[in-house]
C-alpha positions in Angstrom: -0.2 -0.1 0.1 2.8 1.9 -0.4 0.9 3.5 -3.6 -2.7 5.6 -2.7 -3.9 5.9 -6.5 -7.0 4.1 -6.8 -6.9 2.8 -3.9 -10.3 3.3 -1.5 -10.4 4.8 2.3 -13.3 5.4 4.6 -12.6 8.2 7.4 -15.3 8.2 9.7 -15.6 11.5 11.4 -14.2 13.5 9.0 -16.8 16.4 8.0 -13.6 18.6 9.8 -10.9 18.9 12.5 -8.5 15.5 12.6 -10.7 13.8 10.2 -10.8 16.4 7.5 -6.8 16.8 7.3 -6.8 13.2 6.1 -9.0 13.0 4.0 -7.7 15.7 2.6 -4.0 14.2 2.4 -5.1 10.1 1.3 -6.6 12.8 -1.2 -4.2 14.3 -2.6 -1.8 10.9 -3.1 -4.7 9.3 -5.6 -7.5 8.1 -2.4 -10.7 7.9 -3.3 -12.9 8.2 0.0 -16.1 8.4 2.3 -16.4 11.8 3.9 -18.4 10.1 6.8 -20.8 12.6 9.1 -22.9 12.3 11.6 -24.7 16.1 12.2 -22.4 18.3 10.5 -23.6 17.5 6.6 -22.9 21.3 5.5 -18.9 20.1 6.5 -19.2 17.0 5.2 -19.8 17.9 1.8 -16.6 21.1 1.9 -13.8 18.9 2.6 -15.8 16.6 0.0 -15.5 19.4 -2.7 -11.8 19.5 -1.6 -11.3 16.1 -2.2 -12.7 16.5 -5.4 -10.9 19.2 -6.6 -7.3 16.9 -6.6 -8.3 14.6 -9.4 -10.4 11.6 -6.9 -14.0 10.2 -6.7 -15.4 10.8 -3.6 -18.5 9.7 -0.9 -20.4 11.7 1.3 -22.2 9.1 3.8 -24.2 10.6 7.0 -24.1 8.1 9.9 -24.1 7.4 13.7 -21.0 4.5 13.6 -23.1 4.0 17.1 -25.8 2.2 14.8 -24.5 -1.3 13.2 -26.2 -0.7 10.1 -24.6 2.1 9.6 -21.1 0.9 9.7 -22.5 -1.9 7.1 -23.7 0.5 5.1 -21.6 2.9 4.4 -19.0 -0.2 3.4 -21.4 -1.8 1.0 -21.4 2.4 -0.4 -18.2 2.1 -1.3 -17.1 -1.3 -3.0 -20.8 -0.8 -4.7 -18.7 2.3 -6.2 -15.1 1.0 -6.2 -15.1 -2.7 -5.8 -12.9 -2.9 -2.5 -11.4 -0.8 1.3 -8.4 -0.6 1.4 -8.0 1.6 4.3 -10.0 2.6 7.3 -9.6 5.0 9.4 -11.7 5.2 12.8 -11.8 8.6 14.2 -15.2 9.8 14.9 -15.5 10.6 18.6 -17.7 12.3 21.0 -16.8 13.3 24.7 -18.3 15.0 28.2 -16.0 17.7 29.6 -15.9 17.2 32.8 -13.5 17.4 35.4 -11.8 14.0 36.4 -13.5 15.1 40.4 -16.0 16.0 39.4 -17.6 12.2 39.6 -21.3 13.1 39.7 -20.8 14.9 36.2 -21.2 11.4 34.6 -23.5 9.3 34.9 -24.1 6.4 33.2 -26.3 7.2 30.3 -22.9 9.7 29.8 -20.5 6.3 29.6 -22.9 4.5 27.2 -22.7 7.5 25.2 -19.1 7.5 24.8 -18.5 3.8 24.6 -20.4 3.8 21.9 -19.3 5.4 19.2 -15.6 5.8 21.1 -15.3 2.2 21.8 -17.9 0.4 20.0 -18.6 2.3 16.9 -15.3 1.4 16.0 -15.2 -2.3 17.1 -18.0 -1.7 14.0 -16.8 -0.7 11.9 -13.6 -2.5 11.5 -16.2 -5.5 11.7 -18.4 -4.7 8.3 -14.4 -3.8 6.4 -13.0 -7.3 7.9 -14.9 -9.5 5.2 -14.0 -7.4 2.5 -10.6 -6.3 3.1 -10.1 -10.6 4.0 -11.0 -10.8 -0.2 -8.1 -8.7 -1.1 -4.8 -10.0 -2.4 -2.9 -7.0 0.1 -5.7 -7.1 2.9 -6.3 -3.2 4.4 -5.3 -1.1 7.6 -6.9 0.2 10.2 -6.3 3.1 12.1 -7.5 3.9 16.0 -7.6 7.3 16.0 -7.5 7.2 20.6 -5.7 9.9 22.7 -2.6 10.5 24.8 -6.1 10.8 27.1 -6.6 6.7 26.6 -2.6 6.0 27.7 -1.8 8.3 30.8 -5.6 9.5 32.6 -6.0 13.2 31.5 -8.6 13.7 29.4 -11.8 15.5 29.3 -13.8 13.9 31.8 -13.4 10.1 33.0 -15.4 8.4 30.8 -13.6 9.9 27.2 -10.1 8.4 28.9 -11.0 5.3 29.3 -12.9 5.3 26.1 -9.6 6.1 24.6 -7.6 3.0 26.7 -10.3 0.3 25.7 -10.0 2.0 22.6 -5.7 0.6 22.5 -6.3 -2.3 24.6 -9.3 -3.0 20.8 -6.0 -2.0 18.2 -3.8 -5.1 20.4 -6.7 -7.7 20.5 -7.8 -6.9 16.6 -4.3 -7.1 15.7 -3.5 -10.1 17.0 -7.0 -11.7 16.1 -7.7 -10.5 12.0 -3.5 -10.4 10.7 -1.9 -11.1 8.1 -5.2 -9.6 6.8 -5.1 -6.7 8.5 -2.7 -4.6 9.9 -4.3 -2.6 12.7 -3.0 0.3 15.0 -3.7 3.1 17.1 -2.1 6.7 16.9 -2.9 9.1 20.1 -2.7 12.0 19.3 -2.0 14.9 22.7 -3.6 18.8 23.0 -5.2 19.2 19.4 -5.0 22.6 18.2 -9.2 23.6 16.8 -12.0 24.0 17.5 -13.9 21.2 19.1 -11.3 21.7 21.7 -11.8 25.4 21.6 -15.5 25.2 21.6 -15.4 22.6 24.7 -13.0 24.2 27.7 -14.0 27.3 26.1 -11.8 30.5 25.3 -9.9 31.1 28.0 -9.9 27.6 29.6 -8.4 26.0 25.7 -5.6 29.4 25.3 -4.1 27.8 28.9 -4.4 24.4 28.4 -3.0 24.8 24.7 0.1 27.6 26.4 0.7 25.0 29.4 1.5 21.7 26.4 3.6 23.4 24.8 5.1 24.7 27.3 5.6 21.2 28.6 6.2 20.0 25.4 10.3 18.5 24.9 9.7 19.8 20.6 8.0 22.9 22.3 5.0 22.3 20.0 1.0 20.8 19.5 -0.6 18.3 17.9 -2.9 20.0 14.8 -5.0 17.9 12.8 -2.0 18.0 9.9 0.3 16.5 12.5 -2.0 13.9 12.8 -3.1 13.4 9.6 1.0 12.7 9.1 1.2 9.7 11.9 -2.6 7.6 10.5 -0.2 8.0 7.4 3.1 6.8 8.2 0.3 3.5 8.9 -0.8 3.2 6.4 1.7 3.4 3.8 4.4 3.2 5.6 6.3 -0.3 7.1 4.2 -2.4 6.2 5.6 -4.8 9.3 4.2 -2.9 11.3 0.5 -4.0 13.6 -0.5 -3.7 17.0 1.4 -0.5 17.7 -0.1 2.7 18.9 2.0 6.2 17.9 1.5 8.6 20.7 1.5 11.9 18.8 2.4 15.5 21.2 5.7 16.0 20.6 7.0 14.5 23.7 4.4 16.0 26.3 3.6 12.6 28.1 7.1 12.4 28.4 6.5 14.4 31.7 3.7 12.2 32.3 2.2 8.7 33.8 1.5 6.1 34.0 3.1 4.6 30.6 3.0 1.0 31.9 1.3 -0.4 28.0 4.1 0.1 27.2 
């Protein structure tokens, strides 16, 4: 999969942010893309238009990865259009912004909703692409977009951190179970500059957190949607002998955080 021309990628949650940047990056390399959104139809259509200007074909699919029927339909649409699926990027995610010490700020309903999208949705998408990828001579590549929260326990809320930890564990389990046809890896971004965190934390806290993360990172930077997309591309078109790995993308910020026992 070194050459992505005429390959087919499904990127969940790709109407903005990391997903949109990943779609544009893959399109720039000649990959046809399925753009998925849950509520942001305008964003999905805009990303698709930007990708098509790069000379590739797109499908825009409105659907919720927490719904298994939507996952199956998304994959079926790609196979019907192009006859294959080479790449799945599980980027769709959700959270609730609650301080970790505020135990009353999260309910069972919150946990269930966050896990339904972040963990079960990713599982359902892998299950949906598995049968098709297994029939292809060179199989397929899956990249799960987890988070530094799943490694260190820090994050927008306890439920989010726990769900991303589960996603990392699921990456290990399925990489082992679905090889050799599927290569499954995960990226764990740290603080990502962009509107999602700004809206979640509010302007003042967002700026403070970005400055603190940048200052604490050995490289003096925070992640951006574009740098995370670069890391995703590494697992798609980089060394083809890597599976079950987790790549932290945070400028080295995690080096002063704990725990890192999973390494």
